[in-house]
C-alpha positions in Angstrom: 42.8 -17.7 -13.3 42.6 -15.6 -10.1 41.4 -12.6 -12.1 38.7 -14.6 -13.8 37.5 -16.0 -10.5 37.4 -12.5 -9.0 35.4 -11.1 -11.9 33.0 -14.0 -11.6 32.5 -13.4 -7.9 31.9 -9.7 -8.5 29.4 -10.4 -11.3 27.4 -12.8 -9.1 27.4 -10.3 -6.3 26.1 -7.6 -8.6 23.3 -9.7 -10.0 22.3 -10.8 -6.5 22.0 -7.2 -5.2 20.3 -6.0 -8.3 17.5 -8.5 -7.8 16.6 -7.2 -4.3 14.5 -4.4 -5.6 11.2 -5.3 -4.0 10.3 -4.1 -0.6 7.5 -5.4 1.7 5.7 -3.0 4.0 2.4 -2.7 5.8 0.3 0.4 6.4 -2.7 1.0 8.7 -5.6 2.3 6.5 -9.1 3.2 7.8 -12.1 1.6 6.2 -15.1 -0.6 7.1 -16.2 -2.9 4.3 -15.5 -4.8 1.2 -16.1 -1.7 -1.0 -13.4 0.0 1.0 -11.2 -3.0 0.5 -11.7 -2.7 -3.3 -11.1 1.0 -3.3 -7.9 0.9 -1.1 -6.3 -2.0 -3.0 -7.0 -0.4 -6.4 -5.5 2.9 -5.3 -2.4 1.2 -4.1 -2.1 -1.1 -7.2 -2.5 1.9 -9.5 0.6 3.4 -8.0 3.5 2.8 -10.4 5.8 0.2 -8.8 3.3 -1.5 -6.5 3.2 -5.2 -7.3 0.8 -6.4 -4.6 -1.7 -4.8 -2.2 -4.0 -6.7 0.2 -6.1 -4.9 2.8 -7.7 -6.7 5.7 -11.1 -5.5 6.7 -10.8 -6.5 10.4 -7.2 -5.4 11.1 -7.1 -2.4 8.7 -3.7 -3.6 7.6 -2.6 -3.0 4.0 0.2 -5.4 3.1 2.3 -4.2 0.2 5.0 -5.4 -2.2 6.5 -2.6 -4.2 9.6 -1.7 -6.3 11.6 0.8 -4.2 13.2 2.2 -7.4 9.8 3.3 -8.7 7.8 4.4 -5.7 7.9 4.8 -1.9 5.4 4.6 1.0 4.6 8.3 0.9 3.5 8.1 -2.7 1.3 5.1 -1.9 -0.2 6.9 1.1 -1.0 9.9 -1.1 -2.8 7.7 -3.6 -4.9 6.1 -0.8 -5.8 9.3 0.8 -6.8 10.7 -2.7 -9.6 8.1 -2.8 -10.8 9.1 0.6 -9.1 6.8 3.1 -7.0 7.9 6.1 -3.7 6.2 6.9 -2.1 6.4 10.3 0.4 9.0 8.9 -1.7 10.9 6.5 -5.4 11.9 6.5 -7.7 12.2 3.5 -9.1 15.7 2.8 -12.7 16.2 3.6 -13.4 16.5 -0.1 -11.8 13.1 -0.8 -13.5 11.5 2.2 -16.9 12.8 1.0 -16.6 10.9 -2.3 -16.7 7.5 -0.6 -20.0 5.6 -0.5 -22.3 6.4 2.4 -21.8 2.9 3.9 -18.0 3.5 3.8 -18.0 6.5 6.1 -15.4 5.1 8.6 -15.2 8.4 10.5 -18.9 8.0 11.5 -19.2 5.9 14.7 -22.7 4.7 13.8 -21.6 3.3 10.5 -18.6 1.6 12.1 -20.9 0.1 14.7 -23.3 -1.1 11.9 -20.4 -3.0 10.2 -19.5 -4.8 13.4 -22.8 -6.6 13.4 
């Protein structure tokens, strides 16, 4: 009886730990508009293992839920910078940045000011 109870407890513990695969994180990602939001979220979601990606235009915060067994924050950052958006830790290349729409040029102070109005 003790042996069966011990096995049952170990089995429940293993199942409980196995289900804790999803991680939550947030990243700061530069952008200025709803087109940026769409581009950033799509880049994150297209990263294998990302389950949810929501970017806030005002705060520049990208909230993520992802499977730690399939991806990590560095991989997600690389996907985002590949579509032309800087993160706090990693900057997009000039080539990638130049692919974003003219109204999305978040490095241009005049464009950023235009989006504040």
